[in-house]
Each structure stands twice: as structure tokens, then as C-alpha cells.
C-alpha positions as CSV (number, residue, x, y, z in Angstrom):
1,X,54.0,114.1,83.2
2,X,54.8,112.2,86.4
3,X,58.3,113.4,87.3
4,X,60.8,110.9,88.6
5,X,61.3,113.1,91.7
6,X,59.6,116.4,92.4
7,X,61.9,118.1,94.9
8,X,59.9,121.3,94.9
9,X,56.7,119.4,95.9
10,X,58.6,117.4,98.5
11,X,59.9,120.5,100.2
12,X,56.8,122.6,100.0
13,X,55.3,121.5,103.3
14,X,58.4,122.7,105.1
15,X,58.6,126.1,103.5
16,X,57.3,128.1,106.4
17,X,59.5,126.3,108.9
18,X,62.5,126.8,106.5
19,X,61.9,130.5,106.5
20,X,61.7,130.6,110.3
21,X,64.9,128.7,110.6
22,X,66.6,131.0,108.1
23,X,65.6,133.9,110.3
24,X,67.0,132.2,113.4
25,X,70.3,131.5,111.7
26,X,70.5,135.1,110.4
27,X,69.6,136.5,113.8
28,X,72.2,134.3,115.5
29,X,74.9,135.6,113.2
30,X,76.8,132.3,113.5
31,X,77.1,130.5,110.2
32,X,79.7,127.7,110.6
33,X,79.5,124.9,113.2
34,X,76.9,126.7,115.3
35,X,73.8,125.7,117.3
36,X,72.0,124.2,114.4
37,X,74.8,121.8,113.5
38,X,75.2,120.8,117.2
39,X,71.5,120.2,117.4
40,X,71.3,118.1,114.3
41,X,74.3,116.0,115.4
42,X,72.5,115.3,118.6
43,X,69.2,114.7,117.0
44,X,70.5,112.4,114.2
45,X,72.7,110.4,116.7
46,X,69.6,109.8,118.8
47,X,67.6,108.9,115.8
48,X,70.2,106.4,114.6
49,X,70.7,105.0,118.1
50,X,74.4,105.9,118.2
51,X,76.4,107.9,120.7
52,X,78.0,110.3,118.2
53,X,77.2,112.1,114.9
54,X,79.6,114.4,113.1
55,X,78.2,116.6,110.4
56,X,80.4,117.0,107.3
57,X,80.1,118.6,103.9
58,X,78.7,115.7,102.0
59,X,78.3,111.9,101.9
60,X,81.5,111.4,99.9
61,X,83.6,113.3,102.5
62,X,81.9,111.3,105.2
63,X,83.3,108.1,103.8
64,X,86.8,109.6,103.2
65,X,87.0,111.0,106.7
66,X,86.0,107.7,108.2
67,X,89.0,106.1,106.4
68,X,91.3,108.9,107.3
69,X,90.2,108.8,110.9
70,X,91.1,105.2,111.1
71,X,94.5,106.1,109.6
72,X,95.1,108.5,112.4
73,X,94.0,105.9,115.0
74,X,96.5,103.4,113.5
75,X,93.8,101.0,112.3
76,X,94.6,101.6,108.6
77,X,97.6,102.4,106.5
78,X,98.3,103.4,102.9
79,X,97.9,100.4,100.6
80,X,95.5,98.4,102.7
81,X,92.7,96.7,100.9
82,X,89.0,97.4,101.4
83,X,86.3,94.9,100.2
84,X,83.6,96.9,98.3
85,X,80.6,95.9,96.2
86,X,81.3,95.9,92.4
87,X,77.6,97.0,92.0
88,X,77.5,100.4,93.5
89,X,77.7,104.1,92.7
90,X,81.3,105.0,91.9
91,X,81.5,107.4,94.9
92,X,81.9,104.4,97.2
93,X,85.0,103.3,95.3
94,X,86.4,106.8,94.8
95,X,86.3,107.4,98.5
96,X,88.5,104.3,99.1
97,X,91.0,105.6,96.4
98,X,90.9,109.1,97.8
99,X,92.0,107.7,101.1
100,X,95.0,105.9,99.5
101,X,93.5,102.5,100.0
102,X,92.9,99.7,97.5
103,X,89.4,98.7,96.5
104,X,88.7,95.0,96.0
105,X,85.5,94.4,94.2
106,X,83.0,91.7,95.1
107,X,79.9,90.7,93.1
108,X,76.4,91.3,94.5
109,X,73.5,88.9,94.8
110,X,71.2,89.3,91.8
111,X,68.2,89.1,94.1
112,X,69.0,92.0,96.4
113,X,71.7,93.9,94.4
114,X,73.8,94.1,97.6
115,X,77.2,92.6,98.2
116,X,77.2,88.8,98.4
117,X,78.7,87.7,101.7
118,X,79.4,84.2,100.3
119,X,82.0,85.6,97.9
120,X,84.0,87.8,100.3
121,X,86.2,85.2,101.9
122,X,87.9,84.3,98.6
123,X,88.9,88.0,98.2
124,X,90.5,88.4,101.6
125,X,94.3,88.6,101.8
126,X,96.8,89.6,104.4
127,X,96.3,93.2,103.2
128,X,92.6,93.3,103.7
129,X,91.6,95.5,106.6
130,X,88.0,96.6,106.0
131,X,84.7,96.0,104.3
132,X,82.8,98.9,102.9
133,X,79.2,97.9,102.9
134,X,76.7,99.8,100.6
135,X,73.0,99.6,101.4
136,X,72.0,100.1,97.8
137,X,68.7,101.6,96.7
138,X,67.7,101.8,100.4
139,X,67.8,98.1,101.3
140,X,70.2,96.9,104.1
141,X,72.9,94.5,103.2
142,X,73.2,91.2,105.1
143,X,74.9,92.7,108.1
144,X,74.8,89.7,110.4
145,X,76.8,87.6,107.9
146,X,79.1,90.5,107.1
147,X,79.9,91.2,110.7
148,X,80.7,87.5,111.3
149,X,83.2,87.7,108.4
150,X,84.6,90.9,109.8
151,X,85.1,89.5,113.3
152,X,86.6,86.2,112.0
153,X,89.2,88.2,109.9
154,X,89.7,91.2,112.2
155,X,88.2,93.6,109.7
156,X,86.7,97.1,110.1
157,X,83.2,97.6,108.9
158,X,82.3,100.9,107.2
159,X,78.7,101.4,106.0
160,X,77.7,103.6,103.1
161,X,74.1,104.5,104.0
162,X,73.7,107.4,101.6
163,X,70.5,105.8,100.3
164,X,69.3,104.1,103.5
165,X,68.3,106.8,106.1
166,X,66.0,105.2,108.6
167,X,66.4,101.6,107.5
168,X,65.9,99.3,110.5
169,X,67.9,96.2,111.1
170,X,65.6,95.0,113.8
171,X,62.9,96.4,116.1
172,X,65.4,97.9,118.5
173,X,68.0,99.6,116.5
174,X,68.3,101.7,113.3
175,X,71.0,101.1,110.8
176,X,74.1,101.9,113.0
177,X,75.4,99.6,115.6
178,X,78.4,99.1,117.9
179,X,80.6,97.6,115.3
180,X,80.2,100.0,112.5
181,X,80.9,103.5,111.4
182,X,78.3,104.8,109.0
183,X,78.5,107.5,106.3
184,X,75.3,109.4,105.3
185,X,74.6,111.8,102.4
186,X,71.9,114.4,102.7
187,X,72.0,115.3,99.0
188,X,68.6,116.9,98.1
189,X,67.3,113.7,96.4
190,X,67.9,111.5,99.4
191,X,65.2,110.3,101.7
192,X,66.4,112.9,104.2
193,X,67.5,115.6,101.8
194,X,68.9,119.0,102.5
195,X,68.7,121.9,100.1
196,X,72.3,121.4,99.0
197,X,75.2,119.1,99.8
198,X,75.4,117.8,103.3
199,X,76.6,114.7,105.1
200,X,77.4,113.0,108.4
201,X,79.2,110.2,110.1
202,X,77.6,108.2,112.9
203,X,79.6,106.0,115.3
204,X,79.8,104.7,118.8
205,X,83.6,105.1,118.8
206,X,84.5,108.2,120.8
207,X,88.1,108.3,119.5
208,X,87.0,108.1,115.8
209,X,84.3,110.8,116.4
210,X,86.8,113.1,117.9
211,X,89.4,112.6,115.1
212,X,86.7,113.2,112.4
213,X,85.5,116.3,114.2
214,X,89.1,117.6,113.9
215,X,89.8,116.4,110.4
216,X,86.7,118.1,109.0
217,X,87.9,121.4,110.3
218,X,91.5,121.6,108.9
219,X,92.6,119.0,111.5
220,X,92.0,121.5,114.2
221,X,90.2,121.1,117.5
222,X,91.3,124.4,118.9
223,X,91.3,127.3,116.5
224,X,94.8,128.0,114.9
225,X,96.2,124.8,116.4
226,X,96.3,121.9,114.0
227,X,96.8,118.3,115.1
228,X,96.3,116.6,111.7
229,X,96.5,117.3,108.0
230,X,92.7,117.9,107.7
231,X,90.3,119.3,105.2
232,X,87.4,121.8,105.1
233,X,84.3,119.7,105.2
234,X,81.8,121.1,107.7
235,X,78.1,120.6,107.7
236,X,76.7,124.0,106.7
237,X,74.7,125.7,109.5
238,X,71.8,126.5,107.3
239,X,71.6,123.0,105.9
240,X,71.7,121.6,109.4
241,X,68.8,123.9,110.3
242,X,66.7,122.6,107.3
243,X,67.6,119.0,108.3
244,X,66.4,119.6,111.8
245,X,63.1,120.6,110.4
246,X,62.7,117.5,108.2
247,X,64.1,114.8,110.5
248,X,61.0,114.3,112.6
249,X,59.0,113.4,109.5
250,X,61.5,110.9,108.0
251,X,59.9,107.8,109.4
252,X,56.5,108.8,108.1
253,X,57.9,109.6,104.6
254,X,59.8,106.3,104.6
255,X,56.5,104.5,105.4
256,X,54.8,106.2,102.5
257,X,57.6,104.9,100.2
258,X,57.0,101.4,101.5
259,X,53.3,101.7,100.9
260,X,53.9,102.7,97.3
261,X,56.5,99.8,97.0
262,X,53.8,97.4,98.2
263,X,51.4,98.5,95.5
264,X,54.1,98.2,92.8
265,X,55.0,94.7,94.0
266,X,51.5,93.4,94.2
267,X,50.0,95.2,91.2
268,X,52.7,95.2,88.6
269,X,52.2,92.0,86.7
270,X,54.3,92.0,83.5
271,X,56.3,88.9,82.7
272,X,58.9,91.0,80.9
273,X,59.8,92.8,84.2
274,X,61.7,91.6,87.2
275,X,60.5,93.3,90.4
276,X,62.9,94.0,93.4
277,X,63.1,91.6,96.3
278,X,61.7,92.7,99.7
279,X,60.9,90.7,102.8
280,X,58.3,93.3,103.9
281,X,60.4,94.3,106.9
282,X,61.6,97.8,107.7
283,X,65.1,96.9,106.4
284,X,64.2,98.8,103.1
285,X,63.3,102.5,102.8
286,X,62.9,102.4,99.0
287,X,65.1,105.3,98.2
288,X,64.7,103.8,94.7
289,X,62.2,101.3,93.3
290,X,64.4,99.5,90.8
291,X,63.0,97.0,88.2
292,X,64.9,95.0,85.6
293,X,64.1,94.2,82.0
294,X,66.2,93.0,79.0
295,X,64.5,95.6,76.9
296,X,65.2,98.7,79.1
297,X,65.6,101.3,76.3
298,X,62.2,100.3,74.8
299,X,60.5,100.4,78.2
300,X,62.0,103.7,79.2
301,X,61.0,105.3,75.9
302,X,57.5,103.8,76.2
303,X,57.0,105.2,79.7
304,X,58.2,108.6,78.7
305,X,55.8,108.7,75.8
306,X,53.0,107.9,78.3
307,X,54.0,110.6,80.7
308,X,56.2,108.7,83.2
309,X,59.7,109.8,83.8
310,X,62.3,107.2,84.9
311,X,66.0,107.2,85.6
312,X,68.7,104.5,85.2
313,X,70.7,103.9,88.4
314,X,73.4,103.3,87.0
315,X,74.1,102.8,83.3
316,X,77.8,102.0,83.5
317,X,79.4,99.9,86.4
318,X,82.4,101.4,88.1
319,X,84.9,98.9,86.7
320,X,83.9,100.0,83.1
321,X,84.3,103.7,83.8
322,X,87.0,105.6,81.8
323,X,88.3,107.0,85.2
324,X,89.1,103.5,86.3
325,X,90.6,102.3,83.0
326,X,93.0,99.9,84.8
327,X,89.9,97.9,85.7
328,X,88.2,97.8,82.3
329,X,89.5,94.3,81.6
330,X,87.8,92.9,84.8
331,X,84.7,90.7,84.5
332,X,81.8,91.1,86.9
333,X,78.9,89.5,85.0
334,X,76.2,89.9,87.7
335,X,77.1,93.5,88.1
336,X,77.1,94.0,84.4
337,X,73.7,92.4,84.0
338,X,72.3,94.7,86.7
339,X,73.7,97.8,85.1
340,X,72.4,96.7,81.7
341,X,68.8,96.0,82.9
342,X,67.8,98.3,85.8
343,X,65.3,101.1,85.6
344,X,64.0,103.2,88.5
345,X,60.3,104.0,88.6
346,X,59.0,107.1,90.4
347,X,58.7,106.7,94.2
348,X,58.5,109.5,96.7
349,X,56.4,110.6,99.6
350,X,54.4,113.0,97.4
351,X,53.4,110.5,94.7
352,X,49.6,110.3,94.8
353,X,47.6,107.1,94.8
354,X,46.3,108.0,91.3
355,X,49.8,108.5,90.0
356,X,50.9,105.1,91.4
357,X,47.9,103.5,89.8
358,X,48.7,105.2,86.5
359,X,52.3,103.9,86.6
360,X,51.1,100.4,87.4
361,X,48.6,100.5,84.5
362,X,51.1,101.8,81.9
363,X,53.8,99.3,83.0
364,X,51.3,96.4,82.8
365,X,50.3,97.5,79.3
366,X,53.9,97.4,78.0
367,X,54.4,94.8,75.3
368,X,57.7,94.2,73.6
């Protein structure tokens, strides 16, 4: 069986270094917001080309704290509208709701699965104050076009980069830039994965960084003195230590993912299957390799019977979820089509050439 994602195998090369880091943390006797968190915040900010990084408990909290930080800075208020892709994992939308803001869903481009900039203007009202951009499956959204819209309408730009660690917008800068605040998740299955939940916010905005640093720690900058109504969402010292071990290898692992993606794109030749779009730049880190077919159940069963595990990301779009029942009447046909047809093939830095070849062979032999 070729597993969809073998986390044990992915983390095996780091086991000795993890053990050494564990001993360092134990010997230091400082387990919350210590040297390892501070080091990772510096290292990841440098990697992303931003001035500041704030480690938090998980990627969801990273999004919520960005919005709450903008509340404290007077840039958002309760009931403001946030443009967000209709085609996304529900966490993006839940973060907006958690922050007492109103999500406004916009359809994606079928080609890239990311939000369609051409459809945003018609959704902007006097209450629209931000765009939440999601870099789905590891591919950057069309940020130049989105920033032009944001500037023209005086909107904040928040990026959900939970699946896009290391994606490069151009040859000079990684995902973050001067006009955005970016939320990252380091959930174990991500391209840069911890051994548990972990997250971070990167930004060039000093005021926002300072507010989020306080908000993540009960709204306190100085112990027992609370400036804001905060939460407990601090990057764990041990998870930060593990991330410090893995970060230097992220680019190489992303390149391995791209190499596998190139093989899939060039070697899979089955007219029943739609392959993902990629312009061959480094704007895609292939957190997922997502194909589409109108006969998904049959294909998934066939692949499993032939020893290939796949996953559906995601079977039910947010607007059809029971939790968001007020939206169940809404129609987003492109989003619905994507959710009905997508299937993710195995892709990871530890997938062997032979395994890739086997996946290609079995997919090409599928007849329905």
C-alpha cells in the first residue's frame, strides 16, 4: 500500500535531532515562550522575508488573532465584511466568524481553485474591510490583482498560507510582503509540520505584531498586567524546537514535491482526469496534488484496490455544511463542482520514484 501521507517516514530523518532538542528543552527547564520559540520566530521571519513572526497555538488561532489584532488597532470592528473564497477549508471561514466579522463568499477560478479576482468587485460594499486570501493546495493566489483591488477599495489583506509554506511570489520574496499579514499552520501534515498543533503570524507591521504577541498571552505583555481581552494561544516550546530542526530543509522538500508534480503532470495521460494547472514557477509547493474526475468514487475505490491511498480535499463545501445552515440555500456552482470532483493523489518528500511511477501507471490504466 502506498499511503497518502507517511508522517512517520517523513519525520524519521530528524529523529536524532529531535531527541537532542528534547534534551535541550528539558535541561533549560523553560517550557513556555522560551529560547526555542524566540529562535523560531526569528528564523521563520527571516525565511519569509518579513520583519516579524509571532508563534501561536495553531493556524486557526493565527487567523483569528490577526483579525482581533486589527480590532485593537481600530482597523476592523464587529460586523465588518471580509471577502473570502467559497472554495476553501471551513477553518478560513470559521476564523472570520470567530472574530465577529461577516464572511462574503466569492467563487474560485476552476483552473487554479483559488479565488477569482474578477468576481470580487461585485461583492464589495460599504461594510467590506478586508480580503482573506487562501493559497489553496499550496498554490499562490493572484496576489498582484488582489492587492490592486485592496488598494483601490482601502481593504486589508490577510493571507491564509496554511498549505503554502515556502511558496515564492517572485525571485526576491517568499509569500509575505509589505501589504499583508499571513497566517501559517504547522499541523503535522503540512509542508513544514510540527509533531502536534502549532501556528504563526508573519507581518511587517510592528503594531500588529506587538498586539498579537499580547493577545496570544491572555492580552498581557507584562505578567499579571492585561491590556486586552486575550486568549491562551502560545506556540509550544517543544514544537518550536522541532520546527527549528526542520525549517532548513523545507526548500529541498518543496522541490521534491515539485519534481513529483512534474512527473504526474507529464506522465498521467487519462482523458477522464483533469490535472491541476501549474505555470512551473515556484509559486506552488504542492501541499496537495489534486486531480478532478466526474467518476471520483469509482476512481478512489479502484486506486485503493490497487494499493494507492487517496484523500478527498474536501467533500462538502463550507456553504453546504450543517454548521452554516443559514448558507445552505446559496449557490456556488464552480465551488460545488470542485468539491464533487477533486481527489488528492499521494505526494510527499518521501515518495520514491518507483512509487510515483506506480501511481502514474495505475491511474493511466483506469477505465470507467
